[in-house]
Backbone as CSV, one residue per row, in Angstrom:
resi,resn,N_x,N_y,N_z,CA_x,CA_y,CA_z,C_x,C_y,C_z
1,UNK,21.279,-22.770,13.346,19.988,-22.571,12.671,20.207,-21.853,11.344
2,UNK,19.712,-22.461,10.265,19.855,-21.838,8.956,18.608,-21.035,8.620
3,UNK,18.833,-19.765,8.277,17.754,-18.845,7.945,17.923,-18.437,6.491
4,UNK,16.885,-18.605,5.695,16.947,-18.253,4.277,15.938,-17.148,3.986
5,UNK,16.418,-16.093,3.357,15.569,-14.965,2.945,15.537,-14.991,1.421
6,UNK,14.367,-15.303,0.851,14.277,-15.531,-0.588,14.175,-14.268,-1.442
7,UNK,13.746,-13.154,-0.868,13.648,-11.907,-1.653,14.119,-10.714,-0.824
8,UNK,15.360,-10.818,-0.388,15.938,-9.812,0.508,16.079,-8.442,-0.137
9,UNK,16.127,-8.373,-1.466,16.258,-7.077,-2.138,15.074,-6.172,-1.868
10,UNK,13.953,-6.740,-1.442,12.776,-5.924,-1.151,12.995,-5.005,0.050
11,UNK,14.002,-5.300,0.854,14.305,-4.448,2.018,15.444,-3.477,1.744
12,UNK,15.947,-3.476,0.507,16.962,-2.501,0.132,18.240,-2.647,0.928
13,UNK,18.760,-1.504,1.385,20.044,-1.503,2.079,19.909,-1.587,3.596
14,UNK,18.725,-1.913,4.075,18.529,-2.014,5.523,19.388,-3.139,6.095
15,UNK,19.976,-2.892,7.232,20.860,-3.876,7.854,20.064,-5.044,8.428
16,UNK,20.509,-6.245,8.097,19.884,-7.464,8.618,20.645,-8.027,9.812
17,UNK,21.502,-7.213,10.408,22.328,-7.660,11.526,21.529,-8.307,12.657
18,UNK,20.361,-7.763,13.035,19.607,-8.406,14.121,19.206,-9.847,13.814
19,UNK,19.019,-10.158,12.533,18.677,-11.522,12.130,19.939,-12.376,12.018
20,UNK,21.016,-11.784,11.529,22.287,-12.509,11.370,22.805,-13.041,12.700
21,UNK,22.478,-12.341,13.782,22.935,-12.758,15.111,22.295,-14.069,15.566
22,UNK,21.231,-14.480,14.889,20.442,-15.617,15.360,20.790,-16.936,14.687
23,UNK,21.641,-16.887,13.672,21.990,-18.116,12.973,22.696,-17.828,11.665
24,UNK,22.780,-18.827,10.820,23.396,-18.674,9.504,22.345,-18.103,8.544
25,UNK,22.529,-16.841,8.176,21.572,-16.174,7.298,22.068,-16.206,5.862
26,UNK,21.244,-16.750,4.966,21.556,-16.781,3.538,20.505,-15.939,2.828
27,UNK,20.971,-14.894,2.144,20.049,-13.972,1.479,20.155,-14.082,-0.035
28,UNK,19.012,-14.068,-0.689,18.937,-14.012,-2.142,18.154,-12.746,-2.506
29,UNK,18.657,-11.963,-3.473,17.935,-10.736,-3.846,16.483,-11.015,-4.220
30,UNK,16.286,-12.065,-5.020,14.944,-12.490,-5.419,15.032,-13.952,-5.832
31,UNK,13.898,-14.609,-5.976,13.902,-16.032,-6.322,12.722,-16.363,-7.223
32,UNK,13.001,-17.073,-8.287,11.930,-17.620,-9.110,11.339,-18.816,-8.364
33,UNK,10.155,-19.288,-8.752,9.598,-20.471,-8.087,10.542,-21.667,-8.106
34,UNK,11.216,-21.878,-9.234,12.144,-23.001,-9.326,13.345,-22.802,-8.409
35,UNK,13.886,-21.599,-8.383,15.033,-21.312,-7.515,14.648,-21.464,-6.050
36,UNK,13.454,-20.998,-5.707,12.999,-21.075,-4.323,12.948,-22.521,-3.842
37,UNK,12.486,-23.422,-4.699,12.394,-24.837,-4.326,13.753,-25.402,-3.930
38,UNK,14.801,-24.999,-4.637,16.153,-25.474,-4.331,16.711,-24.808,-3.080
39,UNK,16.427,-23.520,-2.939,17.065,-22.727,-1.880,16.523,-23.003,-0.483
40,UNK,15.359,-23.611,-0.380,14.777,-23.861,0.946,15.033,-25.282,1.437
41,UNK,15.759,-26.060,0.669,15.894,-27.494,0.958,16.410,-27.791,2.361
42,UNK,17.296,-26.951,2.888,17.860,-27.229,4.214,17.640,-26.102,5.215
43,UNK,16.706,-25.209,4.930,16.506,-24.076,5.858,15.551,-24.467,6.980
44,UNK,15.768,-23.855,8.131,14.883,-24.056,9.290,13.927,-22.882,9.462
45,UNK,14.393,-21.705,9.065,13.544,-20.508,9.107,13.526,-19.901,7.714
46,UNK,12.333,-19.649,7.207,12.170,-19.054,5.893,11.615,-17.643,6.048
47,UNK,12.307,-16.669,5.458,11.827,-15.288,5.444,11.447,-14.944,4.008
48,UNK,10.254,-14.421,3.837,9.804,-13.989,2.511,9.025,-12.680,2.654
49,UNK,8.991,-11.941,1.567,8.177,-10.732,1.547,6.988,-10.947,0.612
50,UNK,7.262,-11.082,-0.690,6.177,-11.301,-1.639,6.272,-12.639,-2.377
51,UNK,7.288,-13.431,-2.088,7.393,-14.757,-2.686,6.198,-15.609,-2.252
52,UNK,5.618,-16.355,-3.185,4.493,-17.229,-2.849,5.002,-18.497,-2.168
53,UNK,4.446,-18.788,-1.011,4.800,-19.990,-0.277,3.674,-20.998,-0.470
54,UNK,3.865,-21.883,-1.414,2.880,-22.898,-1.762,3.122,-24.163,-0.955
55,UNK,2.202,-25.098,-1.073,2.406,-26.371,-0.382,3.622,-27.105,-0.934
56,UNK,3.892,-26.912,-2.221,5.069,-27.538,-2.818,6.354,-26.981,-2.219
57,UNK,6.371,-25.666,-2.005,7.558,-25.055,-1.416,7.721,-25.501,0.037
58,UNK,6.620,-25.586,0.751,6.675,-26.033,2.142,7.199,-27.467,2.216
59,UNK,6.726,-28.309,1.316,7.196,-29.701,1.301,8.679,-29.804,0.954
60,UNK,9.155,-28.870,0.118,10.566,-28.885,-0.277,11.477,-28.496,0.874
61,UNK,10.946,-27.758,1.835,11.734,-27.314,2.996,11.549,-28.335,4.113
62,UNK,12.252,-29.429,4.034,12.018,-30.571,4.939,12.376,-30.271,6.395
63,UNK,13.227,-29.274,6.629,13.628,-28.929,8.000,12.904,-27.689,8.534
64,UNK,11.934,-27.216,7.799,11.311,-25.926,8.109,10.585,-25.940,9.460
65,UNK,10.917,-24.932,10.273,10.294,-24.797,11.589,9.502,-23.512,11.743
66,UNK,9.750,-22.508,10.848,9.084,-21.219,10.987,9.084,-20.482,9.656
67,UNK,7.945,-19.876,9.319,7.847,-18.997,8.152,7.653,-17.578,8.658
68,UNK,8.555,-16.680,8.282,8.470,-15.278,8.689,8.076,-14.423,7.494
69,UNK,6.935,-13.779,7.592,6.493,-12.843,6.566,7.085,-11.473,6.880
70,UNK,7.864,-10.929,5.935,8.492,-9.619,6.136,7.518,-8.517,5.741
71,UNK,6.311,-8.609,6.268,5.241,-7.662,5.970,4.082,-8.000,6.898
72,UNK,2.948,-7.336,6.668,1.756,-7.625,7.466,0.854,-8.642,6.783
73,UNK,0.601,-8.452,5.499,-0.280,-9.348,4.764,0.358,-10.708,4.533
74,UNK,-0.443,-11.763,4.677,0.067,-13.124,4.504,-0.704,-13.877,3.420
75,UNK,-1.326,-13.140,2.506,-2.123,-13.781,1.455,-1.249,-14.500,0.419
76,UNK,0.078,-14.363,0.525,0.997,-15.077,-0.376,1.442,-16.422,0.200
77,UNK,0.904,-16.789,1.349,1.299,-18.029,2.021,0.097,-18.968,2.128
78,UNK,0.312,-20.243,1.854,-0.728,-21.250,2.044,-0.813,-21.544,3.543
79,UNK,-1.599,-20.736,4.233,-1.670,-20.830,5.694,-2.272,-22.149,6.155
80,UNK,-3.246,-22.634,5.420,-3.913,-23.881,5.806,-2.930,-25.053,5.771
81,UNK,-2.110,-25.086,4.726,-1.166,-26.198,4.621,-0.034,-26.062,5.646
82,UNK,0.400,-24.826,5.877,1.432,-24.615,6.895,0.935,-25.085,8.258
83,UNK,-0.320,-24.788,8.576,-0.895,-25.225,9.851,-0.996,-26.747,9.902
84,UNK,-1.387,-27.358,8.782,-1.472,-28.821,8.705,-0.115,-29.464,8.983
85,UNK,0.945,-28.809,8.497,2.307,-29.332,8.694,2.890,-28.945,10.058
86,UNK,2.137,-28.148,10.824,2.610,-27.735,12.139,3.688,-26.673,12.101
87,UNK,3.714,-25.893,11.020,4.738,-24.846,10.864,4.103,-23.493,11.141
88,UNK,4.524,-22.804,12.188,3.943,-21.493,12.486,4.318,-20.446,11.437
89,UNK,3.407,-19.529,11.218,3.626,-18.399,10.314,3.510,-17.125,11.137
90,UNK,4.541,-16.304,11.081,4.526,-15.061,11.849,4.755,-13.870,10.918
91,UNK,3.846,-12.913,11.001,3.996,-11.689,10.226,4.439,-10.559,11.149
92,UNK,4.474,-9.354,10.607,4.845,-8.181,11.405,3.790,-7.102,11.187
93,UNK,3.172,-6.666,12.248,2.137,-5.636,12.160,2.607,-4.359,12.841
94,UNK,2.118,-3.236,12.358,2.346,-1.959,13.024,3.659,-1.268,12.734
95,UNK,4.538,-1.897,11.992,5.860,-1.311,11.761,5.833,-0.143,10.783
96,UNK,4.848,-0.112,9.883,4.868,0.860,8.776,3.813,1.949,8.879
97,UNK,3.118,2.020,9.998,1.987,2.947,10.107,2.363,4.376,9.753
98,UNK,3.383,4.913,10.403,3.741,6.317,10.169,4.247,6.528,8.745
99,UNK,4.953,5.534,8.208,5.456,5.633,6.838,4.305,5.717,5.843
100,UNK,3.293,4.853,6.018,2.151,4.839,5.098,1.330,6.119,5.226
101,UNK,1.140,6.574,6.459,0.366,7.801,6.667,1.065,8.989,6.009
102,UNK,2.367,9.091,6.202,3.125,10.186,5.581,3.028,10.113,4.059
103,UNK,3.169,8.914,3.507,3.075,8.753,2.053,1.681,9.096,1.546
104,UNK,0.670,8.734,2.323,-0.710,9.044,1.949,-0.890,10.538,1.761
105,UNK,-0.434,11.311,2.715,-0.624,12.756,2.619,0.355,13.410,1.652
106,UNK,1.496,12.787,1.419,2.380,13.262,0.356,1.629,13.238,-0.975
107,UNK,0.959,12.114,-1.238,0.198,11.989,-2.476,-0.989,12.946,-2.513
108,UNK,-1.719,13.013,-1.416,-2.908,13.871,-1.381,-2.531,15.328,-1.617
109,UNK,-1.516,15.801,-0.919,-1.130,17.204,-1.037,-0.579,17.518,-2.428
110,UNK,0.169,16.586,-2.999,0.693,16.794,-4.344,-0.429,16.830,-5.366
111,UNK,-1.369,15.898,-5.223,-2.460,15.784,-6.190,-3.434,16.954,-6.076
112,UNK,-3.888,17.210,-4.865,-4.848,18.291,-4.646,-4.206,19.658,-4.881
113,UNK,-2.939,19.784,-4.488,-2.247,21.064,-4.619,-1.655,21.321,-5.990
114,UNK,-1.803,20.366,-6.927,-1.295,20.496,-8.306,0.210,20.754,-8.327
115,UNK,0.917,20.127,-7.400,2.353,20.365,-7.258,3.154,20.104,-8.532
116,UNK,2.950,18.964,-9.225,3.751,18.728,-10.443,3.584,19.839,-11.482
117,UNK,2.374,20.359,-11.614,2.125,21.430,-12.586,2.910,22.678,-12.223
118,UNK,2.814,23.103,-10.969,3.483,24.341,-10.564,4.998,24.186,-10.518
119,UNK,5.458,23.009,-10.139,6.898,22.748,-10.130,7.465,22.891,-11.552
120,UNK,6.768,22.292,-12.524,7.219,22.382,-13.911,7.115,23.813,-14.427
121,UNK,6.125,24.536,-13.977,5.928,25.919,-14.412,7.151,26.771,-14.086
122,UNK,7.666,26.582,-12.887,8.824,27.375,-12.473,10.109,26.848,-13.113
123,UNK,10.319,25.534,-13.059,11.571,24.966,-13.559,11.730,25.117,-15.066
124,UNK,10.633,25.156,-15.785,10.699,25.279,-17.246,11.005,26.699,-17.699
125,UNK,10.878,27.663,-16.785,11.084,29.060,-17.149,9.809,29.770,-17.544
126,UNK,8.699,29.048,-17.630,7.423,29.678,-18.028,7.004,30.755,-17.039
127,UNK,7.239,30.511,-15.778,6.910,31.504,-14.760,7.776,32.751,-14.932
128,UNK,9.046,32.541,-15.191,9.973,33.665,-15.351,9.580,34.558,-16.525
129,UNK,9.052,33.952,-17.553,8.700,34.711,-18.758,7.281,35.271,-18.720
130,UNK,6.512,34.898,-17.704,5.084,35.244,-17.712,4.801,36.720,-17.478
131,UNK,5.685,37.390,-16.728,5.431,38.797,-16.406,4.518,38.978,-15.218
132,UNK,4.004,37.890,-14.638,3.119,37.962,-13.475,3.806,37.341,-12.265
133,UNK,3.462,37.860,-11.087,4.105,37.339,-9.881,3.499,35.999,-9.449
134,UNK,2.372,35.624,-10.031,1.682,34.399,-9.628,1.095,33.694,-10.836
135,UNK,0.547,32.514,-10.593,-0.139,31.757,-11.641,-1.299,31.023,-10.975
136,UNK,-2.516,31.448,-11.259,-3.694,30.815,-10.667,-4.538,30.126,-11.749
137,UNK,-3.870,29.726,-12.818,-4.588,29.116,-13.935,-4.993,27.666,-13.667
138,UNK,-4.368,27.049,-12.673,-4.686,25.659,-12.347,-4.990,25.588,-10.856
139,UNK,-6.148,26.071,-10.436,-6.449,26.279,-9.010,-6.516,24.992,-8.201
140,UNK,-6.132,25.096,-6.937,-6.225,23.984,-6.003,-7.223,24.327,-4.913
141,UNK,-7.741,23.281,-4.244,-8.696,23.532,-3.162,-8.086,23.174,-1.816
142,UNK,-8.642,23.760,-0.771,-8.176,23.510,0.589,-8.783,22.223,1.131
143,UNK,-8.019,21.515,1.944,-8.543,20.329,2.602,-9.471,20.700,3.758
144,UNK,-9.205,21.817,4.377,-10.027,22.250,5.503,-11.488,22.381,5.088
145,UNK,-12.355,21.785,5.870,-13.780,21.841,5.584,-14.275,20.759,4.644
146,UNK,-13.347,19.991,4.060,-13.737,18.931,3.136,-13.910,17.602,3.899
147,UNK,-14.413,16.606,3.196,-14.679,15.306,3.811,-13.662,14.265,3.353
148,UNK,-13.051,13.611,4.316,-12.142,12.494,4.060,-12.898,11.198,4.294
149,UNK,-12.996,10.372,3.260,-13.623,9.069,3.396,-12.561,7.989,3.420
150,UNK,-12.508,7.211,4.478,-11.475,6.189,4.647,-12.089,4.807,4.499
151,UNK,-11.536,4.027,3.599,-11.981,2.648,3.409,-11.015,1.743,4.159
152,UNK,-11.481,1.215,5.292,-10.627,0.391,6.146,-10.114,1.200,7.327
153,UNK,-10.785,1.098,8.468,-10.410,1.903,9.632,-9.640,1.073,10.652
154,UNK,-8.510,0.508,10.178,-7.607,-0.185,11.085,-6.632,0.800,11.698
155,UNK,-5.480,0.309,12.107,-4.483,1.176,12.742,-4.057,2.305,11.820
156,UNK,-3.774,1.989,10.558,-3.348,3.016,9.607,-4.493,3.963,9.299
157,UNK,-5.674,3.408,9.051,-6.827,4.252,8.750,-7.126,5.245,9.858
158,UNK,-7.011,4.806,11.103,-7.275,5.695,12.237,-6.229,6.805,12.329
159,UNK,-4.988,6.463,12.023,-3.936,7.483,12.062,-4.135,8.491,10.937
160,UNK,-4.558,8.013,9.753,-4.879,8.913,8.644,-6.016,9.847,9.056
161,UNK,-6.988,9.302,9.756,-8.115,10.117,10.217,-7.650,11.237,11.142
162,UNK,-6.726,10.936,12.029,-6.214,11.950,12.954,-5.517,13.084,12.212
163,UNK,-4.709,12.714,11.218,-4.008,13.742,10.446,-5.006,14.548,9.617
164,UNK,-5.998,13.880,9.061,-7.028,14.580,8.290,-7.739,15.607,9.164
165,UNK,-8.015,15.228,10.392,-8.647,16.170,11.320,-7.752,17.372,11.590
166,UNK,-6.442,17.136,11.640,-5.511,18.250,11.863,-5.568,19.252,10.714
167,UNK,-5.937,18.779,9.520,-6.129,19.667,8.370,-7.509,20.308,8.378
168,UNK,-8.321,19.964,9.362,-9.659,20.542,9.444,-10.692,19.786,8.636
169,UNK,-10.413,18.530,8.323,-11.340,17.738,7.532,-12.345,16.982,8.406
170,UNK,-13.505,16.736,7.858,-14.492,15.855,8.464,-14.151,14.440,8.005
171,UNK,-14.231,13.463,8.904,-13.855,12.087,8.585,-15.058,11.157,8.673
172,UNK,-15.239,10.347,7.640,-16.194,9.248,7.657,-15.451,7.996,7.210
173,UNK,-16.019,6.811,7.461,-15.315,5.611,7.020,-16.278,4.492,6.680
174,UNK,-15.751,3.559,5.904,-16.474,2.328,5.580,-15.706,1.165,6.178
175,UNK,-16.394,0.332,6.947,-15.751,-0.815,7.578,-15.725,-1.989,6.608
176,UNK,-14.534,-2.406,6.208,-14.412,-3.527,5.276,-14.596,-4.867,5.975
177,UNK,-14.542,-4.878,7.288,-14.735,-6.126,8.037,-16.199,-6.394,8.327
178,UNK,-17.027,-5.350,8.156,-18.443,-5.483,8.477,-18.749,-5.135,9.913
179,UNK,-17.717,-4.849,10.692,-17.888,-4.461,12.097,-17.365,-3.045,12.292
180,UNK,-18.251,-2.124,12.589,-17.857,-0.711,12.757,-17.329,-0.505,14.171
181,UNK,-16.103,-0.938,14.383,-15.526,-0.938,15.723,-15.036,0.429,16.167
182,UNK,-14.724,1.308,15.215,-14.214,2.633,15.570,-15.387,3.582,15.827
183,UNK,-15.484,4.058,17.056,-16.609,4.899,17.447,-16.325,6.398,17.337
184,UNK,-15.098,6.733,16.987,-14.728,8.149,16.945,-15.234,8.853,15.695
185,UNK,-15.528,8.074,14.652,-15.962,8.668,13.388,-17.185,7.918,12.871
186,UNK,-18.030,8.577,12.071,-19.228,7.916,11.546,-18.870,6.818,10.550
187,UNK,-19.493,5.664,10.717,-19.365,4.563,9.768,-20.541,4.647,8.799
188,UNK,-20.240,4.611,7.500,-21.285,4.783,6.490,-21.179,3.684,5.438
189,UNK,-22.255,3.430,4.686,-22.179,2.463,3.584,-21.205,2.960,2.521
190,UNK,-20.674,2.018,1.716,-19.676,2.368,0.707,-20.222,3.381,-0.292
191,UNK,-21.488,3.251,-0.699,-22.052,4.182,-1.677,-22.079,5.606,-1.132
192,UNK,-22.430,5.740,0.141,-22.478,7.072,0.756,-21.073,7.653,0.877
193,UNK,-20.112,6.816,1.245,-18.734,7.300,1.351,-18.237,7.814,0.005
194,UNK,-18.492,7.059,-1.045,-17.998,7.440,-2.373,-18.626,8.749,-2.853
195,UNK,-19.890,8.959,-2.567,-20.576,10.149,-3.066,-20.370,11.383,-2.195
196,UNK,-20.012,11.168,-0.928,-19.910,12.293,0.010,-18.488,12.818,0.182
197,UNK,-17.494,12.032,-0.169,-16.107,12.380,0.152,-15.452,13.243,-0.922
198,UNK,-14.587,14.126,-0.464,-13.758,14.922,-1.374,-12.415,14.234,-1.603
199,UNK,-11.971,13.498,-0.595,-10.764,12.666,-0.690,-11.128,11.290,-0.152
200,UNK,-10.828,10.251,-0.924,-11.086,8.878,-0.501,-9.740,8.181,-0.366
201,UNK,-9.512,7.554,0.784,-8.223,6.928,1.039,-8.440,5.467,1.427
202,UNK,-7.804,4.562,0.677,-7.998,3.123,0.874,-6.862,2.550,1.720
203,UNK,-7.228,1.926,2.836,-6.242,1.329,3.746,-6.762,-0.013,4.247
204,UNK,-7.021,-0.917,3.316,-7.602,-2.209,3.659,-6.772,-3.343,3.074
205,UNK,-6.840,-4.512,3.680,-6.173,-5.682,3.097,-6.995,-6.215,1.926
206,UNK,-6.372,-7.044,1.116,-7.088,-7.669,0.009,-7.626,-9.017,0.471
207,UNK,-8.942,-9.149,0.465,-9.583,-10.416,0.842,-10.912,-10.528,0.111
208,UNK,-11.715,-11.504,0.488,-12.976,-11.723,-0.219,-13.952,-10.563,-0.062
209,UNK,-13.811,-9.782,0.990,-14.691,-8.637,1.203,-14.254,-7.408,0.412
210,UNK,-12.953,-7.301,0.135,-12.441,-6.067,-0.469,-12.069,-6.189,-1.937
211,UNK,-11.886,-7.391,-2.442,-11.480,-7.531,-3.843,-12.560,-6.952,-4.764
212,UNK,-12.169,-5.978,-5.593,-13.102,-5.333,-6.504,-14.116,-4.428,-5.811
213,UNK,-13.858,-4.076,-4.571,-14.809,-3.272,-3.792,-15.136,-1.943,-4.459
214,UNK,-14.104,-1.284,-4.988,-14.305,0.011,-5.641,-14.285,-0.221,-7.148
215,UNK,-15.454,-0.459,-7.696,-15.592,-0.723,-9.119,-16.129,0.479,-9.875
216,UNK,-16.567,0.240,-11.093,-17.051,1.327,-11.944,-18.235,2.058,-11.315
217,UNK,-19.148,1.315,-10.699,-20.323,1.945,-10.091,-19.924,2.859,-8.937
218,UNK,-18.999,2.387,-8.115,-18.560,3.185,-6.966,-17.792,4.422,-7.422
219,UNK,-16.887,4.250,-8.385,-16.133,5.397,-8.911,-17.080,6.396,-9.557
220,UNK,-18.127,5.892,-10.185,-19.113,6.766,-10.819,-19.885,7.635,-9.846
221,UNK,-19.856,7.287,-8.570,-20.553,8.082,-7.551,-19.677,9.209,-6.994
222,UNK,-18.399,9.227,-7.354,-17.504,10.245,-6.806,-17.830,11.639,-7.336
223,UNK,-17.522,12.635,-6.528,-17.681,14.023,-6.957,-16.713,14.322,-8.102
224,UNK,-17.063,15.221,-9.001,-16.181,15.518,-10.143,-14.786,15.989,-9.752
225,UNK,-14.659,16.614,-8.592,-13.360,17.139,-8.165,-12.674,16.235,-7.143
226,UNK,-13.340,15.159,-6.752,-12.803,14.282,-5.710,-11.612,13.466,-6.222
227,UNK,-10.748,13.082,-5.280,-9.595,12.243,-5.619,-9.626,10.996,-4.749
228,UNK,-9.050,9.925,-5.272,-8.975,8.671,-4.524,-7.524,8.232,-4.414
229,UNK,-7.151,7.779,-3.231,-5.791,7.343,-2.938,-5.839,5.888,-2.499
230,UNK,-5.058,5.028,-3.132,-5.024,3.623,-2.735,-3.647,3.258,-2.206
231,UNK,-3.572,3.081,-0.886,-2.350,2.632,-0.224,-2.551,1.242,0.371
232,UNK,-3.667,0.588,-0.012,-3.971,-0.730,0.526,-3.429,-1.836,-0.353
233,UNK,-4.276,-2.317,-1.275,-3.880,-3.339,-2.228,-4.522,-3.026,-3.578
234,UNK,-3.795,-3.352,-4.655,-4.246,-2.983,-5.981,-5.569,-3.586,-6.389
235,UNK,-5.842,-4.812,-5.955,-7.063,-5.485,-6.359,-8.332,-4.909,-5.777
236,UNK,-8.211,-3.944,-4.891,-9.394,-3.340,-4.273,-10.088,-2.372,-5.230
237,UNK,-9.308,-1.684,-6.048,-9.838,-0.666,-6.969,-9.757,-1.179,-8.405
238,UNK,-10.846,-1.057,-9.134,-10.889,-1.456,-10.546,-10.054,-0.465,-11.358
239,UNK,-8.890,-0.905,-11.821,-7.958,0.003,-12.498,-8.481,0.463,-13.856
240,UNK,-9.195,-0.388,-14.562,-9.762,0.000,-15.850,-10.795,1.110,-15.660
241,UNK,-11.693,0.914,-14.710,-12.716,1.920,-14.438,-12.096,3.226,-13.947
242,UNK,-11.049,3.099,-13.142,-10.378,4.293,-12.625,-9.712,5.064,-13.755
243,UNK,-9.004,4.373,-14.624,-8.333,5.032,-15.749,-9.333,5.749,-16.641
244,UNK,-10.459,5.112,-16.920,-11.484,5.724,-17.774,-12.072,6.965,-17.121
245,UNK,-12.309,6.910,-15.822,-12.882,8.062,-15.111,-11.912,9.234,-15.093
246,UNK,-10.625,8.947,-14.946,-9.614,10.009,-14.935,-9.550,10.699,-16.288
247,UNK,-9.453,9.913,-17.347,-9.329,10.510,-18.682,-10.598,11.221,-19.125
248,UNK,-11.742,10.768,-18.628,-13.009,11.419,-18.982,-13.276,12.650,-18.130
249,UNK,-12.415,12.919,-17.153,-12.596,14.080,-16.295,-13.756,13.934,-15.325
250,UNK,-14.145,12.680,-15.055,-15.272,12.448,-14.157,-14.871,12.570,-12.688
251,UNK,-13.570,12.425,-12.406,-13.060,12.628,-11.054,-11.822,13.516,-11.135
252,UNK,-11.417,14.033,-9.978,-10.283,14.945,-9.964,-8.952,14.264,-10.208
253,UNK,-8.841,13.008,-9.800,-7.581,12.303,-9.994,-7.433,11.156,-9.027
254,UNK,-6.276,10.515,-9.079,-6.011,9.364,-8.220,-4.536,9.280,-7.893
255,UNK,-4.256,8.694,-6.745,-2.879,8.415,-6.334,-2.795,6.948,-5.967
256,UNK,-1.826,6.265,-6.531,-1.691,4.827,-6.313,-0.273,4.463,-5.895
257,UNK,-0.199,3.603,-4.903,1.090,3.029,-4.514,1.086,1.522,-4.741
258,UNK,-0.092,0.974,-5.019,-0.250,-0.470,-5.187,-1.039,-0.765,-6.458
259,UNK,-0.806,-1.941,-7.024,-1.393,-2.296,-8.315,-1.826,-3.759,-8.304
260,UNK,-2.757,-4.097,-9.192,-3.284,-5.458,-9.231,-2.197,-6.473,-9.540
261,UNK,-1.208,-6.050,-10.326,-0.040,-6.882,-10.591,1.199,-6.019,-10.382
262,UNK,2.153,-6.551,-9.633,3.359,-5.769,-9.338,4.617,-6.535,-9.715
263,UNK,5.592,-5.878,-10.366,5.542,-4.461,-10.735,4.431,-4.156,-11.741
264,UNK,4.129,-2.877,-11.888,3.047,-2.430,-12.760,3.261,-2.936,-14.181
265,UNK,2.270,-3.633,-14.690,2.364,-4.172,-16.046,2.249,-3.056,-17.075
266,UNK,3.007,-3.171,-18.141,2.960,-2.171,-19.214,1.554,-2.062,-19.784
267,UNK,0.833,-3.171,-19.787,-0.522,-3.189,-20.354,-1.583,-2.704,-19.362
268,UNK,-1.195,-2.422,-18.135,-2.157,-1.962,-17.140,-2.808,-0.658,-17.618
269,UNK,-4.122,-0.519,-17.490,-4.800,0.714,-17.922,-4.231,1.976,-17.295
270,UNK,-3.691,1.854,-16.087,-3.103,3.026,-15.423,-1.905,3.542,-16.217
271,UNK,-1.162,2.639,-16.857,0.003,3.046,-17.650,-0.397,3.796,-18.910
272,UNK,-1.648,3.671,-19.294,-2.099,4.249,-20.552,-2.965,5.489,-20.367
273,UNK,-3.097,5.961,-19.144,-3.885,7.172,-18.892,-3.262,8.350,-19.635
274,UNK,-4.070,9.050,-20.389,-3.572,10.200,-21.164,-3.298,11.395,-20.268
275,UNK,-4.160,11.617,-19.286,-4.011,12.780,-18.405,-3.177,12.391,-17.176
276,UNK,-1.881,12.208,-17.407,-0.987,11.798,-16.332,-0.901,12.842,-15.223
277,UNK,-1.241,14.090,-15.520,-1.201,15.136,-14.492,-2.253,14.891,-13.407
278,UNK,-3.204,14.028,-13.688,-4.235,13.697,-12.699,-3.875,12.454,-11.898
279,UNK,-2.671,11.977,-12.104,-2.198,10.782,-11.414,-0.957,11.087,-10.579
280,UNK,-0.880,10.463,-9.406,0.327,10.501,-8.577,0.662,9.045,-8.265
281,UNK,1.815,8.575,-8.746,2.137,7.158,-8.663,3.476,6.908,-7.967
282,UNK,3.519,5.860,-7.150,4.771,5.395,-6.553,4.806,3.865,-6.640
283,UNK,6.008,3.270,-6.657,6.158,1.825,-6.855,6.090,1.009,-5.563
284,UNK,4.931,0.998,-4.924,4.701,0.253,-3.689,5.789,0.543,-2.650
285,UNK,5.940,1.811,-2.349,6.979,2.241,-1.402,6.430,2.887,-0.137
286,UNK,5.110,3.001,-0.017,4.545,3.711,1.130,4.975,3.107,2.461
287,UNK,5.210,1.817,2.483,5.576,1.111,3.707,7.043,1.249,4.080
288,UNK,7.863,1.772,3.160,9.301,1.500,3.195,10.206,2.635,3.643
289,UNK,9.770,3.471,4.559,10.693,4.476,5.079,11.887,3.784,5.731
290,UNK,12.969,4.512,5.908,14.160,3.957,6.565,13.788,3.403,7.941
291,UNK,13.019,4.177,8.685,12.667,3.765,10.048,11.752,2.546,10.047
292,UNK,10.818,2.498,9.086,9.886,1.367,9.021,10.626,0.065,8.734
293,UNK,11.590,0.107,7.832,12.340,-1.102,7.510,13.197,-1.549,8.693
294,UNK,13.726,-0.594,9.437,14.497,-0.942,10.626,13.597,-1.622,11.664
295,UNK,12.394,-1.072,11.859,11.461,-1.686,12.802,11.054,-3.075,12.339
296,UNK,10.839,-3.219,11.038,10.444,-4.505,10.475,11.479,-5.585,10.769
297,UNK,12.736,-5.278,10.532,13.806,-6.265,10.738,13.929,-6.638,12.217
298,UNK,13.809,-5.672,13.088,13.862,-5.961,14.523,12.729,-6.886,14.933
299,UNK,11.554,-6.678,14.354,10.417,-7.522,14.716,10.521,-8.915,14.118
300,UNK,11.103,-9.022,12.925,11.367,-10.348,12.350,12.314,-11.119,13.266
301,UNK,13.361,-10.442,13.703,14.322,-11.075,14.620,13.614,-11.524,15.902
302,UNK,12.721,-10.694,16.384,11.962,-11.054,17.579,11.098,-12.280,17.375
303,UNK,10.509,-12.385,16.192,9.690,-13.564,15.875,10.531,-14.839,15.835
304,UNK,11.752,-14.713,15.321,12.637,-15.889,15.236,13.096,-16.293,16.635
305,UNK,13.370,-15.317,17.476,13.822,-15.635,18.846,12.789,-16.448,19.604
306,UNK,11.508,-16.258,19.279,10.429,-16.967,19.977,10.319,-18.428,19.563
307,UNK,11.085,-18.811,18.544,11.023,-20.187,18.042,11.509,-21.196,19.090
């Protein structure tokens, strides 16, 4: 069985041994659309992470028996055409929950706690020269007693809620599916969530319900000191409106791990924010702890074994 992985570099140095045991594995760091068409010509199992699987690519893979998504979201695959051709598509769910939750609070604590400012204060020598034992010129607020608003209360959202409660926060959420299935926390309309929350955390997939969900009007309802964290998908939050609100001081700040176009375009409004101290940014890595990638590969191997 020939297995082709078109963008294996997305998994870094994680060992693919569990997959190698199942057949002839051919890995490419990344693939352009033209390269992908050539590389799938004789594969039986196709593994992709963010490569687009179009009907043309599916047709080019004449021996294809299985498409493995090395992630949870499958919006990069033409699912309708794959089903028409009788080719199953298998993704991996639940592998990155703890990684994303940890990254979420890494961003929140850094942003709310003004960590970059204080870190630079000490490392630059400004603290040493100040003559004071402390510096309270850039105050931070406590999470305890504040409200965490979660957009998307799936597995990750629920775990974020649990950690937020451990910090003493009140949790509310907005259901992006339209079904308020989680009974442990109050489900509220998006406008109420935006206006009531001190920290807003996005953990939703990108689909017709969520694309552009947090636009200029929604951001305009945020408290002046509130922060928003997007660990879901870039297209959910209007980046232009967010950048303008940050620079105008209308919100406390934002933390982003995902962007409307990835990698982040130089022309993206987020790249041009003047008040970078109000931003906490990572290059779509929230999912990618060492342990999460190991779990992901094991589950991909499991999906192939079921073929």
